[in-house]
C-alpha positions in Angstrom: -84.2 30.3 27.6 -81.5 29.1 30.2 -83.1 26.5 32.9 -81.1 28.9 35.2 -83.1 32.2 34.3 -86.6 30.7 34.7 -87.6 30.8 38.6 -88.4 27.6 39.1 -89.1 25.4 42.2 -85.4 23.4 43.1 -87.1 20.3 42.8 -88.5 21.0 39.6 -85.2 22.3 38.2 -83.1 19.4 39.8 -86.0 17.0 37.8 -85.5 19.0 34.5 -81.7 18.3 35.0 -82.1 14.8 35.1 -84.5 14.3 32.2 -81.6 16.5 30.4 -78.6 14.2 31.5 -80.9 11.4 30.8 -81.4 12.4 27.1 -77.8 13.3 26.9 -77.0 9.5 27.6 -79.8 8.3 25.4 -78.0 10.2 22.8 -74.5 9.0 23.3 -75.8 5.4 23.3 -77.3 5.9 20.2 -74.1 7.5 18.5 -72.2 4.2 20.1 -74.8 2.3 18.7 -74.1 3.8 15.4 -70.9 3.6 15.4 -71.1 -0.6 16.3 -73.2 -1.2 13.5 -70.8 0.6 11.4 -67.8 -1.5 12.8 -69.9 -4.7 12.8 -71.3 -4.2 9.2 -67.5 -3.1 7.9 -66.3 -6.3 10.0 -69.2 -8.3 7.7 -68.2 -7.1 4.3 -64.1 -8.3 5.5 -65.4 -11.6 6.4 -67.8 -12.0 3.0 -64.9 -10.6 0.5 -62.4 -13.1 2.1 -65.3 -16.0 2.0 -65.6 -14.7 -1.5 -62.0 -14.9 -2.5 -61.4 -18.4 -1.0 -64.9 -19.9 -3.0 -63.4 -17.8 -6.0 -59.7 -19.2 -5.8 -60.9 -23.0 -5.3 -63.7 -23.0 -8.2 -63.0 -20.4 -10.7 -60.1 -19.8 -13.3 -57.4 -18.3 -11.3 -56.2 -16.4 -14.6 -55.7 -12.6 -14.5 -58.7 -12.0 -17.7 -61.3 -9.9 -15.6 -62.0 -7.5 -18.4 -61.9 -9.8 -21.1 -65.7 -9.6 -21.0 -66.3 -5.8 -19.7 -67.6 -3.7 -22.4 -66.1 -0.6 -20.5 -62.8 0.9 -22.0 -59.6 1.2 -20.3 -58.4 4.5 -19.2 -56.0 5.8 -21.4 -56.9 3.5 -24.5 -56.0 5.6 -27.5 -58.3 7.3 -30.0 -59.8 4.9 -32.4 -58.2 1.5 -31.1 -59.8 -1.1 -28.8 -58.1 -2.5 -25.4 -56.1 -5.4 -26.0 -57.5 -8.4 -24.3 -56.1 -11.4 -23.1 -57.6 -14.8 -24.7 -56.8 -18.6 -24.9 -54.9 -18.7 -28.3 -57.3 -20.7 -30.3 -55.7 -23.3 -32.4 -56.9 -21.7 -36.2 -55.4 -21.4 -39.5 -56.0 -18.2 -41.8 -57.1 -18.5 -45.1 -56.6 -15.7 -47.6 -60.4 -14.7 -48.8 -60.2 -11.8 -51.5 -58.7 -8.8 -49.3 -59.4 -10.1 -45.5 -58.7 -12.7 -43.3 -60.8 -15.4 -42.3 -60.4 -17.8 -39.2 -60.5 -21.3 -40.7 -61.7 -23.6 -37.9 -60.7 -27.2 -37.6 -58.1 -29.5 -36.8 -54.5 -28.3 -37.5 -52.2 -30.5 -39.6 -49.9 -32.3 -37.9 -46.2 -30.9 -38.0 -44.3 -31.1 -40.9 -41.0 -32.0 -39.0 -42.4 -35.4 -38.2 -41.0 -38.8 -40.4 -43.7 -39.5 -42.9 -44.3 -43.3 -43.6 -46.3 -43.5 -46.4 -48.5 -46.6 -47.6 -50.5 -47.3 -50.6 -53.8 -48.6 -51.0 -54.2 -49.3 -54.6 -57.0 -51.0 -56.9 -56.0 -54.1 -58.2 -54.6 -54.1 -61.6 -57.3 -56.2 -63.1 -59.7 -53.4 -62.4 -57.5 -50.5 -64.0 -58.5 -51.7 -67.7 -61.8 -49.8 -68.8 -64.3 -52.1 -70.3 -63.5 -50.2 -73.7 -60.0 -51.9 -73.4 -58.3 -48.7 -72.6 -55.8 -48.6 -69.8 -56.8 -46.3 -66.9 -54.5 -43.6 -66.2 -53.9 -41.8 -62.9 -55.7 -38.2 -62.4 -55.0 -37.9 -58.9 -54.8 -39.1 -55.3 -56.5 -39.0 -51.9 -54.6 -38.6 -48.8 -55.0 -39.0 -45.3 -52.7 -39.0 -42.1 -52.9 -40.6 -38.7 -50.2 -40.6 -35.7 -48.8 -43.7 -35.0 -46.6 -44.5 -31.8 -44.3 -47.0 -30.7 -43.2 -47.6 -27.0 -39.9 -46.3 -25.8 -37.4 -48.6 -26.8 -35.7 -50.1 -24.0 -32.5 -52.7 -24.5 -29.7 -53.9 -22.3 -26.3 -52.8 -23.5 -24.3 -55.5 -22.5 -20.5 -54.7 -22.6 -18.2 -57.5 -23.4 -14.4 -56.7 -22.6 -12.2 -60.2 -23.9 -9.5 -60.6 -21.7 -6.0 -61.9 -23.1 -3.4 -64.1 -21.8 0.0 -66.0 -22.9 -0.5 -69.8 -22.8 3.1 -70.1 -23.1 5.0 -68.1 -21.1 2.1 -67.0 -18.5 3.5 -63.3 -19.1 6.5 -63.9 -17.9 8.5 -62.7 -20.8 6.4 -59.5 -20.9 7.0 -57.9 -17.3 6.0 -53.8 -18.6 2.5 -55.6 -19.2 0.1 -57.3 -16.9 -0.3 -61.1 -17.3 -4.1 -60.7 -18.3 -4.9 -58.1 -20.9 -8.0 -56.5 -20.8 -9.6 -52.9 -21.8 -10.3 -50.8 -18.8 -14.2 -50.4 -18.1 -15.9 -47.5 -19.0 -15.8 -44.4 -16.6 -19.9 -44.2 -15.6 -21.4 -41.5 -13.3 -22.6 -44.0 -11.0 -20.0 -47.2 -11.2 -21.1 -50.5 -10.6 -24.8 -50.2 -11.2 -27.2 -51.2 -14.0 -28.0 -47.4 -14.7 -26.8 -45.6 -17.9 -27.1 -41.9 -19.0 -30.0 -42.5 -21.0 -31.8 -44.4 -18.4 -31.0 -41.8 -15.6 -32.2 -38.8 -17.7 -35.2 -40.3 -18.7 -36.2 -41.1 -15.0 -34.9 -37.4 -13.7 -36.9 -36.1 -16.5 -40.2 -37.8 -16.0 -40.4 -36.8 -12.2 -38.8 -32.9 -12.4 -40.5 -32.1 -15.5 -43.2 -34.6 -16.4 -43.9 -34.7 -12.3 -44.1 -38.7 -12.0 -43.4 -39.7 -8.7 -40.6 -42.6 -8.3 -43.1 -44.9 -7.2 -45.4 -44.3 -10.5 -42.4 -44.6 -12.4 -41.8 -48.0 -10.7 -45.1 -49.3 -11.8 -44.5 -48.3 -15.5 -41.1 -50.2 -15.6 -43.0 -53.1 -14.1 -45.6 -53.2 -16.5 -42.8 -53.9 -19.2 -41.0 -56.4 -16.9 -37.9 -54.2 -15.7 -37.6 -54.2 -11.7 -36.3 -50.9 -10.8 -37.3 -49.9 -7.2 -38.3 -45.9 -6.4 -35.2 -46.8 -3.6 -33.1 -47.3 -6.3 -33.9 -44.4 -8.2 -33.2 -42.3 -4.7 -30.0 -43.6 -4.6 -29.0 -42.8 -8.1 -30.2 -39.2 -8.0 -28.3 -39.0 -4.7 -25.0 -40.1 -6.6 -25.7 -38.2 -9.3 -26.2 -34.7 -7.7 -23.0 -35.4 -5.5 -21.2 -36.1 -8.7 -22.3 -32.8 -10.4 -21.2 -30.4 -7.3 -18.6 -28.9 -8.9 -21.4 -27.8 -11.8 -23.6 -26.0 -9.4 -20.8 -24.5 -8.0 -20.3 -22.6 -11.4 -24.3 -21.7 -12.0 -24.2 -19.9 -8.2 -20.8 -17.9 -9.5 -22.7 -17.2 -12.7 -25.9 -16.5 -11.7 -24.1 -13.5 -9.6 -22.1 -12.4 -12.8 -25.6 -10.5 -14.8 -26.9 -7.3 -14.1 -30.1 -8.7 -12.8 -31.2 -11.3 -10.5 -34.7 -11.9 -9.4 -35.9 -14.1 -6.4 -39.0 -16.0 -5.2 -39.9 -18.9 -2.8 -42.5 -21.5 -2.2 -42.9 -23.4 0.8 -42.0 -27.6 0.8 -42.7 -30.4 3.2 -39.3 -32.1 4.2 -39.2 -35.2 6.6 -36.4 -36.2 8.6 -35.1 -32.6 9.5 -33.2 -32.6 12.8 -35.7 -31.0 15.5 -38.6 -30.6 13.7 -41.8 -32.3 13.2 -41.9 -33.9 9.7 -45.5 -31.8 9.2 -43.5 -28.5 9.4 -42.9 -25.8 6.3 -39.8 -25.7 4.9 -38.8 -23.5 1.9 -37.7 -24.0 -1.4 -35.7 -20.7 -2.7 -35.2 -20.1 -6.0 -33.1 -17.3 -7.7 -32.9 -16.3 -11.7 -30.1 -14.5 -13.2 -26.8 -14.0 -14.7 -25.3 -12.6 -17.9 -27.0 -12.1 -20.9 -27.1 -15.7 -23.0 -26.2 -17.3 -20.0 -29.5 -17.3 -17.9 -29.3 -19.7 -14.8 -32.3 -21.0 -12.8 -30.8 -21.7 -9.1 -32.8 -23.8 -6.5 -31.9 -23.7 -3.1 -33.5 -25.7 0.0 -33.9 -24.1 3.4 -35.6 -25.1 6.5 -37.4 -21.5 7.3 -37.8 -18.4 5.4 -35.3 -16.1 7.4 -34.2 -13.4 5.6 -30.8 -14.6 6.0 -30.9 -17.5 3.6 -31.9 -14.8 0.6 -28.8 -12.9 2.4 -26.6 -16.2 1.8 -27.9 -16.7 -1.9 -26.8 -12.9 -2.5 -23.3 -12.7 -1.1 -20.9 -11.4 -3.3 -23.5 -10.2 -5.9 -24.0 -7.0 -7.2 -26.7 -5.5 -9.4 -30.4 -5.1 -9.2 -32.6 -7.6 -7.1 -36.0 -7.9 -8.2 -38.6 -9.6 -6.1 -42.0 -9.6 -4.6 -43.2 -7.4 -1.3 -41.9 -9.9 1.2 -40.2 -8.1 3.8 -37.6 -10.6 4.2 -35.8 -9.4 1.3 -35.6 -6.0 2.6 -33.6 -6.7 5.5 -31.5 -9.0 2.8 -30.6 -6.3 1.1 -29.8 -3.4 4.1 -26.2 -5.4 4.4 -25.4 -5.5 1.1 -24.9 -2.0 -0.1 -24.2 -3.2 -4.1 -27.7 -4.8 -4.2 -30.7 -2.4 -5.6 -34.2 -3.8 -4.5 -36.5 -3.7 -7.1 -40.2 -4.5 -6.8 -42.7 -6.0 -8.9 -46.1 -4.9 -10.5 -47.6 -8.3 -11.2 -47.8 -8.7 -7.6 -49.3 -5.3 -7.4 -51.7 -6.1 -10.4 -53.0 -9.5 -8.4 -54.1 -7.3 -5.6 -56.2 -5.7 -7.6 -57.3 -8.4 -9.6 -58.6 -10.0 -6.4 -60.5 -7.0 -5.5 -61.9 -6.5 -8.7 -63.3 -10.1 -8.4 -65.5 -9.9 -5.5 -65.3 -6.6 -3.8 -67.4 -4.0 -3.6 -64.8 -1.9 -4.9 -64.8 -4.0 -8.0 -65.2 -1.1 -10.3 -62.3 1.1 -8.7 -60.4 -2.0 -8.6 -60.4 -2.2 -12.6 -59.7 1.7 -12.5 -56.3 0.3 -10.8 -55.9 -2.4 -13.1 -56.5 0.1 -16.6 -53.6 1.8 -15.1 -50.9 -1.1 -14.8 -52.3 -2.8 -18.2 -51.4 0.5 -19.9 -47.7 0.3 -18.4 -47.6 -3.1 -19.9 -48.8 -1.7 -23.6 -45.8 1.0 -23.1 -43.4 -1.4 -22.2 -44.5 -3.6 -25.0 -44.4 -1.2 -27.4 -40.8 0.2 -26.4 -39.2 -3.1 -26.0 -40.7 -3.5 -30.0 -38.5 -0.6 -30.6 -35.5 -1.7 -28.9 -35.5 -5.0 -31.4 -33.9 -2.1 -34.0 -30.8 -1.8 -31.8 -32.1 1.1 -30.0 -29.0 1.9 -27.9 -29.4 1.2 -23.5 -29.8 5.4 -23.1 -31.9 6.1 -25.1 -33.9 3.2 -24.6 -34.2 4.2 -20.8 -35.2 7.7 -22.5 -38.0 6.8 -24.3 -39.4 4.3 -21.8 -39.4 6.9 -19.2 -41.1 10.0 -21.2 -43.7 7.2 -22.2 -44.2 5.5 -18.9 -43.5 8.5 -16.6 -46.9 10.3 -17.2 -48.8 7.1 -16.4 -47.0 6.1 -13.0 -47.5 9.7 -11.9 -51.5 9.8 -12.8 -51.6 6.2 -11.3 -49.5 7.2 -8.0 -52.3 10.1 -7.9 -55.3 7.9 -7.6 -53.8 5.7 -5.2 -53.5 8.2 -2.8 -57.0 9.8 -3.0 -58.6 6.4 -3.0 -56.3 5.5 -0.2 -58.3 8.3 1.6 -61.5 7.0 0.8 -61.6 2.7 1.1 -61.3 1.1 4.4 -57.7 -0.1 4.2 -58.8 -3.5 5.8 -60.5 -4.1 2.8 -59.2 -6.2 -0.6 -59.0 -3.0 -2.3 -57.4 -1.3 0.9 -54.9 -3.7 1.1 -54.2 -3.6 -3.0 -54.0 0.2 -2.7 -51.7 0.0 0.4 -49.3 -2.9 -1.2 -48.8 -0.6 -4.2 -48.1 2.9 -2.3 -45.8 0.7 0.5 -44.0 -0.3 -2.7 -43.9 2.3 -5.0 -40.6 3.6 -4.7 -39.3 -0.2 -5.5 -41.7 -0.9 -8.3 -40.9 2.2 -10.3 -36.8 1.5 -10.2 -37.6 -1.1 -13.6 -37.3 2.4 -15.1 -34.0 2.4 -14.9 -32.5 -0.4 -16.4 -33.1 -2.0 -20.6 -32.2 -5.5 -18.3 -35.2 -4.8 -15.9 -39.0 -5.8 -16.7 -41.8 -4.7 -14.3 -42.5 -7.8 -13.1 -40.7 -11.3 -11.7 -43.0 -13.4 -13.9 -39.8 -15.1 -15.4 -38.8 -16.3 -11.7 -42.5 -17.0 -11.3 -42.5 -19.3 -14.4 -39.4 -21.1 -13.4 -40.7 -21.6 -9.7 -43.8 -23.2 -11.5 -42.8 -26.8 -12.1 -42.1 -27.2 -8.4 -44.8 -26.0 -7.4 -46.9 -28.6 -10.2 -44.3 -31.5 -9.2 -45.2 -30.6 -5.1 -48.7 -31.7 -6.1 -47.6 -35.4 -7.2 -44.8 -36.4 -5.1 -46.3 -34.3 -1.8 -43.0 -34.2 0.2 -38.9 -35.1 0.3 -38.3 -38.3 2.4 -35.0 -36.2 3.7 -33.1 -33.0 3.7 -30.7 -34.7 1.2 -33.7 -35.7 -0.8 -34.6 -31.9 -1.3 -31.0 -30.8 -1.9 -30.8 -33.2 -4.7 -34.0 -32.4 -5.9 -33.0 -28.6 -6.1 -30.2 -29.8 -8.5 -32.3 -31.7 -10.6 -34.8 -29.1 -10.9 -31.8 -26.4 -11.5 -30.5 -28.6 -14.5 -33.7 -28.9 -16.1 -34.6 -25.2 -15.9 -31.7 -23.9 -16.8 -31.2 -25.7 -19.7 -34.7 -24.7 -21.1 -33.6 -20.9 -20.2 -31.1 -21.6 -22.8 -33.1 -23.0 -25.7 -31.9 -26.8 -25.0 -34.2 -30.0 -24.7 -33.6 -30.7 -20.9 -33.8 -34.7 -21.9 -31.3 -33.9 -24.5 -29.1 -31.7 -22.5 -29.2 -34.4 -19.2 -28.0 -37.1 -21.4 -24.9 -35.9 -23.1 -24.2 -34.2 -18.9 -24.4 -37.7 -17.5 -22.2 -39.3 -20.6 -19.5 -36.8 -20.4 -19.4 -35.9 -16.3 -17.4 -39.2 -15.6 -14.6 -37.5 -17.9 -14.7 -33.9 -16.4 -11.3 -34.1 -14.1 -10.6 -29.9 -14.6 -12.3 -26.6 -13.8 -11.9 -26.4 -18.2 -13.7 -29.4 -18.0 -16.4 -28.7 -15.8 -17.2 -25.4 -17.7 -17.6 -27.3 -20.9 -20.6 -28.9 -19.7 -22.4 -25.6 -18.8 -26.0 -25.5 -20.9 -24.1 -22.5 -23.2 -21.1 -24.5 -23.8 -21.8 -28.0 -24.3 -21.8 -29.7 -27.7 -24.1 -32.1 -29.4 -26.6 -32.3 -26.2 
């Protein structure tokens, strides 16, 4: 019955209404408390995820091998096959045992390409006669191999240029020639210094490929009785960089001639920047591209991560630009109509791996990883078919036919889970990243020159990241720029199948003789002879 329909004393009626209001107030507070509890619980789970992820990154191996120990089969696994699992390659040999191969454990043999110097340890001639008087015959031998090493050979190349003059007329009878005749000094990349091409290339390789700072190299030289200060090495690097500027200009021109350019960036600490604290963060930008067979890896130093730096590097380029999800690249591409921006599935996968390692939604995250793994498996198989001289049009059609259904299913899965997983959780962030980058990520289907990821660029920037742990910072902006040049030379040499040490030595030998554009063209990694 309604309270108004009852014949009650007005005071009782007022009292009952007060009770109802109080009950409603308590009910509202209860519901508000429940909402606060849920909100606090979500905040706790978010903080716990962040903490667990930090602990995982600090103490656990970061390789993306999450599913290696799982018994659950991957989605889309083909009937009758097991999902391929990424493992470290064991150093094993295969030996045939009847109808199957068996892994033969143990130490691998020393490479046959290494020079052998044989020593024979034989019994004395007096022991080669038997007690019966018969001469012993050789029935075999037993061999063993040990690696020997000789420290690097260091010597002084003492160049002597004899002077010649006429004792009789003191040159007055031969006015067309100088009074004192002598061969001119050989041109050098750094004139009037003790540095040779072999020494300079060795120092640069030790710093930028072996990550050995100059002060450690200074100690190495001192141990063998040679005094070369770190300041000398810094000066040599700056002078060599300045001499090689025409070559770096060719690098910048060549990288824009290819169909695809990949870009990435990482932090670097540079001291002495005008108007900035020495503790501030600067950035090392990397671009990788060029025509097939002429791959260029170009490092560029900039003070910030602003989008206009990417635009400067891309100026004049037309083709595909493949990057991670950093919004600065989107801003740069807006003003470059000839550039098509492509995303990266490796960065998408990385977010799912982080969620799968420590999130409460780990099992769901593994489902997302399974979709991406299937895409990579399809890419691998189609690339194998491409080796049989498949046309570009047929390759693209084949890849679209295979990967299209998986991509469609993956996107539907992302949309479905985006409604169920809180966006602030690791898995929610992975899903949001994937959906926001989706249109760019699927563009790799449109060209045979594109891959699903930017791993090639990341592999090229990794040596810089490793070296940064050793030398920590650059002492000046000029030093940062010359470091970019050395990294560019070494990584470009690698990409073109050259041994960086040999390339740098040949380059430093030939640079003093380069006087024209044609001369510099010949010094590019794909043109240089006898590196």
